[in-house]
C-alpha positions in Angstrom: 76.9 99.9 44.8 76.2 96.4 43.5 78.5 96.7 40.5 81.3 98.0 42.7 80.9 95.0 45.0 80.9 92.7 42.1 84.2 94.2 40.8 85.8 93.9 44.2 84.7 90.2 44.5 85.9 89.5 41.0 89.3 91.0 41.6 89.7 89.1 44.9 88.8 85.8 43.2 91.2 86.4 40.4 94.0 86.0 42.9 93.4 82.3 42.8 94.7 82.4 39.2 98.1 83.7 40.3 100.8 81.2 40.7 102.5 83.2 43.4 99.3 83.5 45.4 98.6 79.8 45.0 102.1 79.0 46.2 101.6 81.2 49.2 98.3 79.5 50.0 100.0 76.1 49.6 102.6 77.1 52.3 99.8 78.1 54.6 97.2 75.6 53.4 95.6 74.6 56.8 94.9 78.2 57.7 93.8 79.1 54.2 91.3 76.2 54.0 90.0 76.9 57.5 89.5 80.6 56.8 88.6 80.7 53.1 86.4 77.7 52.4 83.5 78.6 54.8 83.4 82.2 53.4 83.6 81.0 49.8 80.7 78.6 50.4 78.7 81.3 52.0 79.4 83.7 49.1 78.4 80.9 46.7 74.9 80.9 48.1 74.6 84.7 48.4 76.4 86.2 45.4 74.2 87.2 42.5 76.8 87.4 39.7 77.3 84.2 37.7 80.9 85.0 36.8 81.8 85.4 40.5 80.0 82.2 41.3 82.0 80.3 38.7 85.2 81.9 40.1 84.2 80.8 43.6 83.9 77.2 42.3 87.4 77.5 40.8 88.8 78.9 44.0 87.3 76.0 46.0 88.8 73.5 43.5 92.2 75.2 43.7 92.2 74.8 47.5 91.0 71.2 47.3 93.5 70.2 44.6 96.5 71.5 46.6 96.3 68.6 49.0 93.1 66.6 49.1 94.0 64.8 52.2 94.7 68.0 54.2 91.5 69.5 52.8 89.6 66.6 54.3 91.5 66.7 57.6 90.9 70.5 58.1 87.2 70.4 57.0 86.3 66.9 58.0 85.0 64.5 55.4 81.5 65.9 55.2 82.8 69.5 55.1 85.2 68.6 52.3 82.5 66.8 50.3 80.2 69.8 50.7 82.8 72.1 49.4 83.5 69.8 46.5 79.8 69.6 45.6 79.6 73.4 45.7 82.6 73.7 43.4 81.1 71.3 40.9 77.7 72.9 41.0 79.2 76.4 40.4 81.7 75.2 37.8 80.7 71.9 36.3 83.4 69.9 34.5 83.3 70.4 30.7 81.8 67.6 28.7 84.3 67.4 25.8 82.4 64.7 24.0 79.2 66.8 24.0 81.2 69.9 22.9 82.7 67.9 20.0 79.3 66.5 18.9 77.8 70.0 19.0 80.7 71.4 17.0 80.3 68.5 14.4 76.6 69.2 14.1 77.3 72.8 13.1 
């Protein structure tokens, strides 16, 4: 059952990679942020699969980057900061300098 749930979660999170879904979310951003962010944050703490956790971080970032001001207005400053911290923890920004140094060392 666990692997089925993992696949369902993964497929649902893949929707955030679709331009048409992101466009739809953008048109209904207030409702999307209000409904999705709390559930994504809860899933971030509960889900066991690292791939899904990374995708949750990306989904949170997508919702934030649509309109950062609205993201804060809907969630409040502390709620928005908490969501951003969760996104970074789950999907840290790439360190391109470190990657280049590691590649050069090989």
